[in-house]
BAFI-3210 file (N, C-alpha, C; in Angstrom, 3 decimals, decimal comma, padded with zeros to 6 digits):
// residues 151
n [1|2|3|4|5|6|7|8|9|10|11|12|13|14|15|16|17|18|19|20|21|22|23|24|25|26|27|28|29|30|31|32|33|34|35|36|37|38|39|40|41|42|43|44|45|46|47|48|49|50|51|52|53|54|55|56|57|58|59|60|61|62|63|64|65|66|67|68|69|70|71|72|73|74|75|76|77|78|79|80|81|82|83|84|85|86|87|88|89|90|91|92|93|94|95|96|97|98|99|100|101|102|103|104|105|106|107|108|109|110|111|112|113|114|115|116|117|118|119|120|121|122|123|124|125|126|127|128|129|130|131|132|133|134|135|136|137|138|139|140|141|142|143|144|145|146|147|148|149|150|151]
n.u [-009,844|-008,309|-007,200|-007,182|-005,278|-007,034|-009,734|-010,012|-012,010|-012,664|-013,582|-011,416|-011,693|-010,905|-011,359|-010,298|-008,104|-006,806|-006,465|-004,974|-002,206|-000,104|-000,462|-001,463|-003,659|-001,635|-000,490|-001,507|-001,900|-003,549|-006,689|-008,025|-007,779|-008,274|-007,593|-006,534|-003,971|-002,605|000,672|001,572|000,299|-001,445|-003,557|-004,454|-005,692|-006,095|-007,294|-006,707|-007,068|-007,651|-007,395|-005,449|-002,688|-000,219|-000,215|-000,303|002,151|003,435|002,672|002,252|-000,555|-000,237|-000,764|000,909|001,473|003,824|006,530|007,961|005,954|003,802|005,666|005,552|003,115|002,625|004,316|002,908|000,599|002,176|002,960|000,452|000,026|002,347|001,426|-000,760|-000,445|001,457|000,837|002,223|003,780|001,874|001,009|003,825|006,130|007,017|009,933|011,304|013,985|015,370|015,268|015,059|014,988|013,200|010,924|009,522|006,703|004,472|002,702|000,927|-002,294|-004,461|-007,532|-007,145|-006,732|-004,894|-004,101|-002,462|-000,333|001,031|003,671|004,977|008,598|010,724|011,018|012,905|012,845|012,080|012,724|011,326|010,862|009,687|008,027|006,540|003,937|002,309|-000,465|-002,494|-006,012|-005,277|-002,659|000,536|001,961|003,797|006,723|008,566|011,081|010,871|011,947|011,743|011,880|010,910|010,252]
n.v [-038,117|-035,201|-032,445|-029,231|-026,120|-023,952|-024,544|-024,556|-023,094|-020,929|-020,558|-023,240|-026,242|-029,030|-031,222|-030,497|-029,801|-032,035|-033,069|-032,006|-031,563|-034,401|-035,017|-036,442|-037,573|-038,522|-035,921|-033,603|-030,811|-028,289|-026,776|-025,188|-022,920|-019,768|-017,415|-016,348|-015,260|-016,322|-016,881|-015,421|-014,701|-016,407|-017,364|-019,892|-021,662|-023,331|-025,423|-025,628|-028,006|-030,464|-032,783|-033,517|-035,424|-034,957|-033,513|-035,345|-035,952|-033,430|-030,603|-033,065|-032,214|-029,779|-028,545|-027,808|-026,423|-027,806|-026,031|-026,598|-027,854|-025,445|-024,536|-026,362|-026,161|-024,116|-024,065|-026,559|-024,998|-022,872|-024,970|-025,515|-022,668|-022,990|-024,973|-024,016|-022,027|-022,681|-025,382|-027,565|-028,284|-029,613|-032,706|-033,336|-033,700|-031,685|-030,467|-029,582|-027,337|-025,430|-023,145|-019,766|-017,114|-017,846|-017,124|-017,739|-016,348|-016,335|-018,855|-021,671|-023,305|-025,829|-025,212|-022,571|-020,993|-021,047|-018,491|-018,552|-016,918|-016,432|-015,669|-015,516|-015,270|-015,786|-017,682|-020,219|-022,225|-025,677|-024,708|-022,580|-019,904|-018,312|-015,997|-016,335|-016,127|-016,761|-016,560|-015,848|-014,913|-012,224|-011,534|-012,167|-015,360|-016,746|-016,526|-016,928|-017,416|-019,436|-022,443|-024,435|-027,516|-028,876|-032,147]
n.w [-002,423|-003,293|-002,672|-004,942|-005,224|-006,045|-005,549|-002,873|-000,358|001,796|005,636|006,059|007,117|009,546|007,961|005,154|005,648|006,541|003,566|002,613|004,167|005,391|008,180|011,101|013,270|016,604|015,642|013,998|014,167|013,599|013,439|012,009|009,182|008,809|007,230|004,444|001,886|-000,699|-001,137|000,459|003,299|005,866|008,167|010,913|012,937|016,085|018,810|021,682|023,903|026,987|026,439|025,190|024,248|024,889|027,482|029,633|030,349|030,462|032,102|035,040|036,893|036,019|033,461|030,360|027,096|025,021|023,947|021,630|020,097|020,020|017,857|015,776|015,223|013,904|011,650|010,296|009,815|008,077|006,239|004,939|003,696|001,934|000,524|-000,829|-002,209|-004,555|-005,902|-006,503|-004,635|-003,108|-001,593|-000,989|001,529|004,123|005,727|008,357|008,374|009,526|012,738|013,867|015,923|017,575|020,277|023,234|024,896|026,170|028,487|027,057|027,404|028,492|026,999|025,411|022,885|019,835|017,579|015,126|012,838|009,685|008,004|004,220|003,907|001,913|-001,037|-002,635|-004,945|-003,283|-000,877|002,057|003,481|006,404|008,626|011,905|014,164|016,617|019,135|022,190|023,438|021,875|022,523|022,134|022,003|021,197|018,829|016,010|013,128|010,578|008,349|005,967|003,846|001,224|000,541]
ca.u [-010,327|-007,011|-007,546|-006,525|-005,165|-007,636|-010,933|-010,268|-012,961|-012,784|-012,625|-010,811|-012,115|-009,843|-011,479|-009,727|-006,777|-006,221|-006,464|-003,404|-000,845|-000,155|-000,136|-002,894|-003,265|-002,046|000,447|-002,361|-002,052|-004,014|-007,945|-008,915|-007,393|-009,358|-007,417|-005,347|-003,414|-001,747|002,115|002,080|000,096|-001,943|-003,918|-004,850|-006,643|-005,232|-008,155|-005,747|-007,684|-007,266|-007,462|-003,880|-001,706|001,113|-000,547|000,036|003,028|003,909|003,270|001,506|-000,887|000,583|-000,461|001,864|001,812|005,100|007,149|008,173|004,734|003,921|006,598|005,353|001,512|002,955|005,129|002,143|000,204|002,621|003,173|-000,725|000,536|003,062|000,784|-002,159|000,197|002,070|000,256|003,691|004,001|001,075|001,659|005,425|006,540|007,856|010,704|012,279|015,242|015,760|014,233|015,856|014,298|012,338|010,678|008,365|006,234|003,160|002,568|000,201|-002,653|-005,602|-008,839|-006,382|-006,812|-004,328|-004,650|-001,123|-000,038|002,442|004,218|006,020|009,594|010,930|010,601|013,469|012,775|011,372|012,799|010,652|011,388|008,252|007,801|005,129|003,149|001,172|-001,575|-003,721|-006,220|-004,768|-001,161|001,513|002,671|005,490|007,269|010,013|011,355|010,615|012,216|011,494|012,186|009,845|010,717]
ca.v [-037,136|-034,553|-030,605|-028,428|-024,963|-023,517|-025,287|-023,833|-022,307|-020,662|-021,399|-024,556|-027,062|-030,369|-032,088|-029,683|-029,741|-033,574|-033,684|-031,015|-032,050|-035,519|-035,295|-037,245|-037,823|-037,147|-035,310|-033,142|-029,592|-027,225|-027,398|-024,505|-021,872|-018,383|-016,634|-016,666|-014,719|-017,160|-016,604|-014,145|-014,908|-017,289|-017,358|-021,094|-021,819|-024,692|-025,323|-026,464|-029,255|-031,112|-034,376|-033,478|-036,645|-034,511|-032,792|-036,359|-035,884|-032,062|-031,581|-033,838|-031,046|-027,807|-028,815|-026,341|-027,009|-027,601|-024,796|-026,969|-027,787|-024,660|-023,933|-027,237|-026,157|-022,810|-024,876|-027,133|-023,824|-022,325|-025,856|-025,198|-021,788|-022,790|-025,564|-023,849|-020,682|-023,717|-026,607|-028,488|-028,442|-030,665|-034,009|-033,293|-033,916|-030,718|-031,498|-028,590|-026,783|-024,563|-022,332|-018,630|-015,956|-018,210|-016,734|-017,879|-015,232|-016,589|-020,216|-022,120|-024,151|-026,198|-024,274|-021,527|-020,540|-020,310|-017,986|-019,002|-015,849|-016,873|-014,632|-015,960|-014,236|-015,902|-019,149|-020,656|-023,624|-026,057|-024,268|-021,886|-019,062|-017,715|-015,632|-016,774|-015,966|-017,625|-015,357|-016,329|-013,738|-011,294|-011,835|-012,866|-016,487|-017,428|-016,204|-017,394|-017,683|-020,929|-022,972|-025,934|-028,041|-030,026|-033,457]
ca.w [-003,427|-003,542|-002,576|-005,552|-004,773|-006,424|-005,025|-001,320|000,486|003,757|006,267|005,571|008,258|009,618|006,724|004,220|006,402|006,106|002,488|001,926|005,207|006,085|009,625|011,585|015,211|017,551|015,809|013,502|015,317|013,016|013,479|010,907|008,358|008,607|006,220|003,384|000,355|-001,104|-001,309|001,348|004,426|006,463|009,429|011,488|014,441|016,989|019,553|022,683|024,855|027,633|025,778|024,226|024,726|025,754|028,591|030,700|031,153|030,665|033,416|035,505|037,461|035,715|031,849|029,863|025,700|024,993|022,797|020,264|019,583|019,170|016,681|015,179|014,643|013,155|010,440|009,889|009,000|006,981|004,616|004,071|002,773|000,817|-000,766|-001,492|-003,269|-005,414|-006,362|-006,825|-003,283|-002,472|-001,658|-000,726|002,718|004,596|006,839|009,406|007,779|010,377|013,181|014,143|016,672|018,345|021,371|023,896|025,488|027,302|028,408|026,632|028,879|027,969|027,060|024,880|021,360|019,099|016,557|014,030|011,887|009,266|006,603|003,368|003,949|000,767|-001,243|-003,737|-005,120|-002,338|000,351|002,087|005,000|006,704|009,721|012,231|015,651|018,160|019,733|022,719|023,587|021,051|023,264|021,706|023,004|020,434|017,362|015,432|011,697|010,450|007,540|005,445|002,998|000,692|-000,418]
c.u [-008,797|-007,327|-006,650|-006,254|-006,449|-009,328|-010,905|-011,005|-012,657|-013,483|-012,509|-010,713|-010,860|-009,813|-010,536|-008,251|-005,953|-006,213|-005,178|-002,209|-001,341|-000,335|-001,564|-002,593|-002,704|-001,358|000,009|-002,524|-002,818|-005,439|-008,706|-008,255|-008,523|-009,171|-006,431|-005,292|-002,011|-000,504|002,654|001,506|-000,955|-002,022|-004,694|-005,345|-006,269|-006,321|-007,270|-006,923|-007,165|-006,735|-006,153|-002,794|-000,624|001,231|-000,396|001,242|003,932|003,195|001,907|001,040|-000,932|000,483|-000,333|001,697|003,012|005,952|007,465|007,250|004,027|004,464|005,955|003,838|001,421|003,661|003,989|000,937|000,643|003,310|001,582|-000,544|001,094|001,839|-000,270|-001,293|001,115|001,691|001,067|003,677|003,016|001,196|002,598|005,268|006,855|008,971|011,513|013,044|016,048|014,729|015,053|014,718|013,536|012,330|009,318|007,895|005,173|002,931|000,888|-000,779|-003,896|-006,727|-008,030|-006,690|-006,159|-003,964|-003,039|-001,510|000,956|002,414|005,239|007,235|010,437|010,762|011,393|013,389|011,381|011,634|012,085|011,177|009,835|008,660|006,679|004,882|002,435|000,326|-002,452|-004,452|-005,722|-003,279|-000,366|002,135|004,119|005,471|008,443|009,894|011,729|011,222|012,362|011,632|011,289|010,694|010,188]
c.v [-036,323|-032,938|-029,894|-026,814|-024,104|-023,300|-024,676|-022,944|-021,809|-020,543|-022,906|-025,081|-028,297|-031,276|-032,005|-029,958|-031,052|-033,894|-032,742|-031,511|-033,934|-035,971|-035,905|-037,476|-038,507|-035,569|-033,852|-031,658|-028,243|-028,182|-026,430|-023,550|-020,957|-017,405|-016,850|-015,825|-015,584|-016,466|-015,323|-014,415|-015,922|-017,366|-018,678|-020,766|-023,215|-024,535|-026,224|-026,986|-030,087|-032,464|-034,450|-034,328|-036,245|-033,645|-033,845|-036,053|-034,060|-030,907|-031,919|-032,600|-029,738|-028,566|-027,561|-027,326|-026,699|-026,454|-025,394|-027,597|-026,849|-024,305|-025,373|-027,160|-024,846|-023,558|-025,544|-026,109|-023,288|-023,582|-025,754|-023,948|-022,073|-024,027|-024,864|-022,057|-021,703|-024,789|-027,382|-029,037|-029,836|-032,050|-034,445|-033,247|-032,565|-031,028|-029,737|-028,564|-025,970|-023,179|-021,200|-017,820|-016,666|-017,573|-017,144|-016,948|-015,443|-018,168|-020,088|-023,017|-025,100|-025,306|-022,877|-022,026|-020,477|-019,926|-017,981|-018,076|-016,528|-015,871|-015,164|-014,908|-014,541|-017,358|-019,325|-021,984|-024,409|-025,742|-022,928|-021,400|-018,402|-017,409|-015,893|-016,016|-016,422|-016,694|-016,144|-015,410|-012,468|-010,962|-012,698|-014,191|-017,070|-017,167|-016,705|-017,430|-019,138|-021,196|-024,133|-026,204|-029,231|-031,103|-033,226]
c.w [-003,071|-003,731|-004,285|-004,885|-005,010|-006,093|-003,660|-001,000|001,641|003,979|006,056|007,009|008,556|008,224|005,677|004,713|006,037|004,721|001,862|002,846|005,337|007,353|009,938|013,169|015,344|017,090|014,250|013,925|014,768|012,989|012,361|010,319|008,040|007,780|005,392|002,093|-000,098|-001,457|-000,386|002,875|004,935|007,844|009,634|012,907|015,024|018,309|021,011|023,881|025,611|027,395|024,867|024,865|025,563|027,011|030,149|031,388|031,022|030,594|033,975|036,592|037,250|034,111|031,391|028,610|025,589|023,507|021,495|019,545|019,064|018,052|015,769|014,151|013,861|011,825|009,581|009,323|008,190|006,042|004,313|003,256|001,775|-000,260|-001,417|-002,192|-004,026|-005,234|-006,954|-005,478|-002,551|-002,738|-001,332|000,110|003,202|005,369|007,099|008,688|008,631|011,170|013,442|014,784|017,030|019,926|022,351|025,130|026,868|027,028|027,949|027,259|027,821|027,910|025,760|024,126|020,716|018,575|016,191|013,353|010,914|007,965|005,857|003,636|002,427|000,392|-002,648|-003,562|-004,171|-001,423|000,672|003,627|005,261|008,423|010,660|013,762|015,338|018,546|020,369|023,188|023,015|021,985|022,706|022,403|022,471|019,504|017,016|013,965|011,546|009,095|007,277|004,144|002,496|-000,158|-001,520]
res [x|x|x|x|x|x|x|x|x|x|x|x|x|x|x|x|x|x|x|x|x|x|x|x|x|x|x|x|x|x|x|x|x|x|x|x|x|x|x|x|x|x|x|x|x|x|x|x|x|x|x|x|x|x|x|x|x|x|x|x|x|x|x|x|x|x|x|x|x|x|x|x|x|x|x|x|x|x|x|x|x|x|x|x|x|x|x|x|x|x|x|x|x|x|x|x|x|x|x|x|x|x|x|x|x|x|x|x|x|x|x|x|x|x|x|x|x|x|x|x|x|x|x|x|x|x|x|x|x|x|x|x|x|x|x|x|x|x|x|x|x|x|x|x|x|x|x|x|x|x|x]
***
């Protein structure tokens, strides 16, 4: 079954997300989409658990979610926004094209719930640029501008 942009009902669960994104375990880093304004904004959720495979080595005895994976989670939510805003993007792979103004403001640990908010800055053809923020308990954890190219 292929998701059509017009068919999406919120909240979008992980099953619906997997119909849009090609990512799978252990690299699917978004669990739910809770808000969407096509072409403008999206809010997704990532529940961080101790079962994440990266916690084995980052860091033993002091588990911390790697910042690059927070950025990846933001990018995945942004890709969903792009796909649900422009049906021609569904089924295309999105590749990072750039990261600007990245700031890591709070450590993310097991048990945290990341609220990922992305806003479309501009889209030109298959290139998109978005501003993203990740929050834990309403505190800003990470922010960045992300660019992606859809193959």
